[in-house]
C-alpha positions in Angstrom: -43.7 8.5 -64.7 -40.7 8.8 -62.0 -42.2 12.2 -61.6 -46.0 11.2 -60.9 -45.0 8.9 -58.7 -42.8 11.5 -56.3 -45.8 13.4 -56.8 -48.0 11.1 -55.2 -46.1 10.4 -52.4 -45.7 13.9 -51.3 -48.7 15.1 -52.1 -50.0 13.2 -48.9 -48.5 15.6 -46.9 -49.5 18.5 -48.0 -52.5 20.0 -47.5 -54.9 18.6 -50.2 -58.0 17.6 -48.2 -61.0 19.1 -49.5 -63.5 19.6 -46.4 -67.3 20.2 -46.5 -69.2 23.0 -45.2 -70.1 22.2 -41.6 -74.0 21.5 -41.7 -76.0 21.8 -38.4 -74.1 21.7 -35.0 -71.5 24.3 -35.0 -70.2 24.0 -31.5 -66.3 23.7 -32.5 -65.8 22.8 -28.9 -68.0 20.2 -27.8 -67.5 16.0 -27.5 -68.0 13.6 -29.8 -68.4 10.7 -27.6 -65.5 9.1 -29.3 -62.9 9.2 -27.3 -59.6 8.8 -29.7 -60.8 12.3 -31.5 -61.2 13.8 -28.1 -59.1 16.0 -25.9 -59.2 16.5 -22.0 -58.1 20.1 -21.0 -58.7 22.9 -18.5 -59.7 22.1 -15.2 -58.8 23.8 -11.8 -55.7 22.3 -11.1 -53.2 25.1 -12.4 -50.7 22.6 -14.2 -48.3 24.5 -15.5 -46.6 21.3 -16.7 -49.1 20.3 -19.1 -48.7 23.7 -20.6 -44.9 23.4 -20.5 -44.6 19.5 -22.4 -47.4 20.1 -24.7 -46.0 23.4 -26.6 -42.6 21.3 -26.7 -43.8 17.7 -27.8 -46.2 20.3 -30.0 -42.8 21.5 -31.7 -41.2 17.7 -31.8 -44.2 16.6 -33.3 -44.2 19.4 -36.1 -40.4 19.0 -36.7 -40.7 15.1 -37.4 -43.9 16.3 -39.9 -40.7 18.6 -41.8 -38.5 16.0 -41.8 -40.5 13.1 -43.1 -38.0 10.1 -43.9 -40.2 8.9 -46.7 -40.8 11.7 -48.6 -39.7 12.4 -52.4 -35.6 13.2 -52.6 -36.5 16.1 -54.5 -38.9 17.8 -52.2 -40.1 20.7 -52.6 -38.9 23.3 -50.3 -41.6 26.0 -50.8 -43.1 28.1 -49.1 -46.0 26.6 -48.3 -44.4 23.2 -47.2 -41.5 25.2 -44.6 -44.0 27.4 -43.3 -44.4 25.2 -40.1 -41.6 26.2 -38.8 -42.7 29.5 -37.8 -44.5 27.5 -35.7 -42.2 25.0 -34.8 -39.4 28.0 -33.4 -43.2 29.7 -31.4 -43.5 26.7 -29.9 -40.3 25.8 -29.0 -39.7 29.5 -27.6 -43.2 29.6 -25.6 -42.1 26.1 -24.2 -39.0 27.8 -22.6 -40.9 31.3 -21.5 -43.6 29.1 -20.0 -40.7 26.5 -18.2 -38.9 29.6 -16.5 -42.0 31.0 -15.2 -42.8 28.0 -13.7 -39.5 27.3 -12.5 -39.8 30.4 -10.9 -43.2 30.1 -9.0 -42.7 26.8 -7.9 -39.5 28.4 -6.4 -42.0 30.4 -4.4 -42.0 33.5 -6.8 -45.3 35.6 -7.1 -47.3 34.9 -10.4 -47.5 39.0 -10.9 -44.0 38.9 -10.7 -43.1 37.1 -13.8 -46.8 37.9 -15.4 -46.3 40.3 -18.4 -42.7 39.4 -18.7 -41.5 38.0 -22.2 -37.6 38.7 -22.7 -36.6 34.7 -21.5 -32.9 36.4 -20.7 -34.9 38.3 -17.8 -37.1 35.6 -17.0 -33.5 33.3 -16.6 -32.4 35.9 -14.4 -35.0 36.3 -12.2 -35.6 32.6 -11.4 -31.7 32.0 -11.1 -32.0 34.8 -8.2 -35.6 33.4 -6.9 -33.4 29.5 -6.9 -30.7 31.4 -5.5 -32.7 32.9 -2.7 -34.8 29.2 -2.2 -31.8 27.3 -1.4 -30.5 29.5 1.1 -33.9 29.7 2.6 -34.3 26.2 3.2 -30.3 25.4 3.4 -29.9 23.6 0.5 -26.5 24.6 -0.2 -24.6 22.0 1.5 -22.4 21.4 -1.8 -20.8 23.3 -4.2 -22.2 22.3 -7.8 -19.7 19.9 -9.8 -18.1 21.1 -13.1 -20.8 19.2 -15.2 -23.5 21.0 -13.0 -22.2 24.6 -14.1 -21.5 23.4 -17.6 -25.1 22.1 -17.6 -26.1 25.7 -17.0 -24.0 27.4 -18.8 -25.3 25.7 -21.8 -28.8 26.3 -20.8 -28.1 29.6 -20.5 -26.6 29.9 -24.0 -29.5 28.4 -25.7 -31.7 30.6 -23.6 -30.2 33.9 -24.4 -29.7 33.1 -28.4 -33.9 33.0 -28.9 -33.9 35.6 -26.3 -31.6 37.4 -29.1 -33.6 36.8 -32.0 -37.3 37.0 -30.3 -37.0 39.1 -27.0 -40.6 39.6 -26.9 -42.3 36.7 -28.6 -43.2 38.5 -31.9 -40.7 37.1 -34.2 -42.5 34.2 -35.3 -45.5 35.2 -34.8 -45.9 37.7 -37.3 -44.4 38.8 -40.2 -44.4 42.4 -39.8 -44.1 44.6 -36.7 -46.9 47.0 -35.8 -46.1 49.7 -38.7 -45.3 47.1 -41.3 -41.8 46.3 -41.2 -40.1 43.2 -41.6 -38.6 41.6 -38.3 -36.6 38.1 -39.3 -33.6 38.2 -41.4 -33.7 35.8 -43.8 -32.1 32.3 -42.1 -31.6 28.6 -42.7 -31.4 26.4 -39.7 -31.0 23.4 -39.2 -34.3 22.0 -37.6 -33.1 18.7 -36.7 -30.1 20.1 -34.8 -32.3 22.7 -32.9 -34.7 20.1 -32.3 -32.4 18.0 -30.6 -30.4 20.9 -28.8 -34.1 22.2 -27.2 -34.5 18.7 -26.0 -31.7 18.6 -24.0 -32.6 21.9 -23.0 -36.0 20.7 -22.0 -34.5 17.4 -20.2 -32.2 19.5 -18.2 -35.2 22.4 -16.9 -37.8 19.7 -16.8 -35.6 17.9 -14.1 -34.6 20.7 -12.4 -38.6 21.5 -11.9 -38.8 17.9 -11.0 -36.2 18.3 -8.5 -37.8 21.4 -6.9 -40.8 19.5 -6.6 -39.6 16.4 -5.0 -38.4 18.8 -2.4 -41.7 20.1 -1.6 -43.5 17.0 -1.6 -40.9 16.0 1.3 -41.6 19.3 3.0 -44.9 18.4 3.3 -44.7 14.9 4.4 -42.2 16.3 6.9 -44.4 18.6 8.5 -47.7 16.4 8.3 -45.0 13.8 10.2 -44.4 16.8 12.6 -47.8 17.3 13.5 -49.1 13.8 13.5 -46.4 11.9 15.0 
C-alpha cells in the first residue's frame, strides 16, 4: 500500500501524459489568444541579455524539477529521470558562452571575432583583453582592484575553465557520441544543487559586470548629448 502511494506521487513527475494526435491547424508557431500560454520572442533589438538570462533561468528551473522536495524518499534514480541533467549542463554552459560573447561586444569588440568561437576559456581570455583595452581607452582604471575583486575574477575564471575542460566545443552535453561514434562523456556523479549555486554566483558576477559596462555607456551617451545640446 505504501509503495502504491509513493508510485502515485512519483508518477506526476514523469512524462506520462498521453497526447492526442494534432488535427486541423498544425502551425506550431502561432498564437492562441491565451496570454498565459504565450511567449513573445524575436524582434530587432538584438537582445543578448534575454538570450543569456533565458538559458540560465531554464537550467535553474530544470534543477528545481530534478530535486522535487515532495518526491518519495526512494526516488527512482533512473536514466529516464536523470536524463535532464544533460540539458541542465548544456544550458548553463551555453549561458556562459553567450554572456562572455555579450561582454566582449559590449566593450566594443566585433561580433565576427567571437562568432565562431566556442571555447569558454578562449572567450574569457578574449574578453579580458578587450576589457583591459576598453578601460585604458576610456580612462576607467582610476584605482587598483581590491583583494575581493581579484578573488571574484579568479573564482569566475576557475569555474569557466572547469566547464571548458570538460566541454571545449559545446558538444559533450548535446550528443552521446562524437562524429565517429565514440563515447565522449565519462561516467560522472555531480551534486547538481551545488553546481546550481556556484553557477548562480557566477551569473550574478558576470551579469553585474555587464550591467556596469552598460551603465557606463548610458552615462557616456548622456554626456555626449549634453555636450551637443548645452
